[in-house]
ZALUMZA-178862 format. One line per field, with one value per residue (C-alpha): x, y, z; residue number from 1; residue in three letters. Coordinates in steps of 0.001 Angstrom, whole numbers, always signed. Layout:
REM ZALUMZA-178862
xx: (X, ...)
yy: (Y, ...)
zz: (Z, ...)
resi: (NUM, ...)
resn: (ALA, ...)
//
This chain:
REM ZALUMZA-178862
xx: (-75490, -73432, -71103, -74308, -75572, -72358, -72048, -75436, -74709, -71441, -73078, -75955, -73443, -71406, -74606, -76211, -74085, -73335, -76317, -75748, -78166, -78417, -80091, -80177, -79787, -80836, -78654, -78839, -75736, -73330, -70488, -67554, -68494, -67845, -68826, -66432, -66127, -66309, -69178, -68103, -69633, -67432, -64435, -64694, -65562, -69267, -69833, -69306, -71082, -72326, -74125, -74914, -77816, -79956, -83041, -86161, -85464, -81690, -81103, -78542, -79152, -76612, -76972, -74744, -73971, -73891, -72135, -73976, -72329, -74416, -77304, -80266, -80200, -83035, -85161, -83119, -79974, -78126, -75823, -73149, -70707, -67484, -63893, -60921, -58616, -58817, -55802, -57617, -60465, -63095, -61591, -64828, -66749, -70509, -70370, -73312, -74689, -76444, -79310, -79319, -81734, -84318, -84438, -84009, -87305, -88215, -85676, -85090, -85963, -83513, -83556, -85356, -84477, -83173, -85089, -83194, -84060, -81557, -78847, -76112, -73798, -70370, -69865, -66778, -64696, -65201, -69063, -68531, -66639, -68882, -71553, -69432, -69821, -66752, -66208, -66116, -63685, -61524, -61380, -60665, -57782, -56615, -56765, -54619, -52073, -52108, -50865, -48294, -46785, -47208, -45366, -42727, -39219, -40384, -38680, -36585)
yy: (+121386, +118160, +118182, +118071, +115263, +113398, +114108, +112665, +109443, +108983, +109688, +106929, +104295, +104994, +105177, +102072, +100014, +97607, +95505, +92014, +89092, +86603, +83203, +80768, +77077, +74671, +71447, +68336, +69610, +72277, +69840, +72067, +75153, +78348, +81814, +83227, +79945, +80332, +79808, +78466, +77899, +75511, +76055, +80126, +82263, +83172, +84374, +83865, +82062, +85078, +82993, +79494, +79043, +76200, +75628, +73337, +69723, +70347, +71367, +73921, +77213, +78557, +82233, +82923, +86268, +85581, +88083, +89483, +87573, +84544, +86180, +85449, +81762, +79853, +76835, +73610, +74972, +72687, +73516, +70912, +71417, +70253, +69698, +71764, +68496, +65704, +67243, +70360, +71008, +73385, +73815, +73723, +75514, +75635, +74424, +75566, +73335, +75665, +74119, +73860, +76474, +73923, +72691, +76190, +77352, +80619, +82780, +82401, +85882, +87835, +86475, +83642, +79934, +76704, +73686, +70553, +68374, +71021, +70411, +67668, +67890, +66725, +63056, +62902, +59844, +59320, +59320, +56383, +54430, +54849, +52900, +50010, +47195, +45898, +42686, +44879, +47201, +44058, +42824, +46366, +46627, +43321, +44524, +47288, +45203, +42916, +45740, +46679, +43112, +42702, +46073, +45470, +45864, +47354, +50445, +52709)
zz: (-85985, -87476, -84217, -81934, -84111, -83956, -80144, -79652, -81458, -79479, -76172, -77271, -78080, -74861, -72707, -74136, -71717, -74347, -73863, -75449, -76079, -73213, -73070, -70163, -70817, -68269, -67940, -65978, -63820, -64415, -64668, -63151, -65473, -63663, -64565, -67261, -68958, -72817, -75064, -78717, -82116, -84280, -82064, -82299, -79190, -79187, -75731, -72244, -69174, -67026, -64388, -63012, -60712, -59280, -61302, -60757, -59714, -59114, -62671, -63416, -65048, -67046, -68237, -71430, -73248, -76885, -79466, -81944, -84663, -83349, -81802, -81740, -81027, -82872, -81307, -82504, -81274, -79011, -76013, -74830, -71932, -72917, -71508, -73018, -71742, -69437, -67289, -65861, -63419, -64194, -67671, -69313, -72160, -73743, -77257, -79470, -82335, -84774, -86401, -90331, -92060, -92565, -89049, -87740, -85659, -84427, -82618, -78715, -77282, -75563, -71742, -73085, -72132, -73853, -72543, -70786, -73904, -75996, -73561, -72688, -69452, -69384, -68181, -65868, -65802, -62263, -62756, -65230, -63228, -60143, -62260, -62309, -59630, -57614, -59704, -63129, -61313, -60267, -63876, -65134, -62934, -64365, -67909, -67031, -65045, -68097, -70371, -67994, -67992, -71908, -72327, -69433, -70928, -74328, -75210, -73158)
resi: (1, 2, 3, 4, 5, 6, 7, 8, 9, 10, 11, 12, 13, 14, 15, 16, 17, 18, 19, 20, 21, 22, 23, 24, 25, 26, 27, 28, 29, 30, 31, 32, 33, 34, 35, 36, 37, 38, 39, 40, 41, 42, 43, 44, 45, 46, 47, 48, 49, 50, 51, 52, 53, 54, 55, 56, 57, 58, 59, 60, 61, 62, 63, 64, 65, 66, 67, 68, 69, 70, 71, 72, 73, 74, 75, 76, 77, 78, 79, 80, 81, 82, 83, 84, 85, 86, 87, 88, 89, 90, 91, 92, 93, 94, 95, 96, 97, 98, 99, 100, 101, 102, 103, 104, 105, 106, 107, 108, 109, 110, 111, 112, 113, 114, 115, 116, 117, 118, 119, 120, 121, 122, 123, 124, 125, 126, 127, 128, 129, 130, 131, 132, 133, 134, 135, 136, 137, 138, 139, 140, 141, 142, 143, 144, 145, 146, 147, 148, 149, 150, 151, 152, 153, 154, 155, 156)
resn: (MET, ALA, LEU, GLY, VAL, ALA, LEU, LEU, VAL, VAL, ALA, LEU, LEU, LEU, LEU, ARG, GLY, GLY, SER, SER, TYR, THR, VAL, THR, ALA, GLU, PHE, GLU, ASN, ALA, SER, GLN, LEU, VAL, LYS, GLY, ASN, LEU, VAL, GLU, VAL, ALA, GLY, VAL, LYS, ALA, GLY, THR, VAL, LYS, ASP, ILE, SER, LEU, GLY, PRO, ASN, GLY, THR, ALA, LEU, VAL, LYS, MET, SER, VAL, ASP, SER, ASP, TYR, ALA, PRO, LEU, HIS, GLN, GLY, THR, THR, ALA, THR, ILE, ARG, SER, GLN, SER, LEU, SER, GLY, ILE, ALA, ASN, ARG, PHE, VAL, GLN, LEU, GLY, MET, PRO, SER, ALA, ASP, GLN, ARG, GLY, PRO, ALA, ILE, PRO, ASP, GLY, GLY, THR, MET, ALA, LEU, SER, ASP, THR, THR, SER, GLU, VAL, ASP, LEU, ASP, GLN, LEU, PHE, ASN, THR, LEU, ASP, ARG, PRO, THR, VAL, ASN, HIS, PHE, LYS, GLN, VAL, ILE, GLN, GLY, PHE, ALA, THR, ALA, ASN, LYS, GLY, VAL, GLY, LYS)
//
């Protein structure tokens, strides 16, 4: 009898399919995020990006699986797309910011959505430079050239 119960428990655990908690976050843009990128909380892996699709009005819908240690997320949680470093392409991750206990709202249900107002997309340097007009870009070039002139011959 005990063997039968043990086999039933093992079968249930194996056949359950490892279902996990998922949530979709709506971002202004996906900022070079790709399927498989990490989801982190305070620098610790908390899940992965499962899918990215086009949302309403050209937004990006990022479906994430969140590990049981962090699930369920609650209203007030924020999601920010960050870069691992400036030297790579598509080296992004989603950073979750958990609300404090007194600011935590109701749980976001499995399969629920985080609103656009709770997310922040990565700003790439080229996007920043594209906002500058021609005279500003020329002055910026002069500043960089001035730094090069000031440091010329200094050091090895």
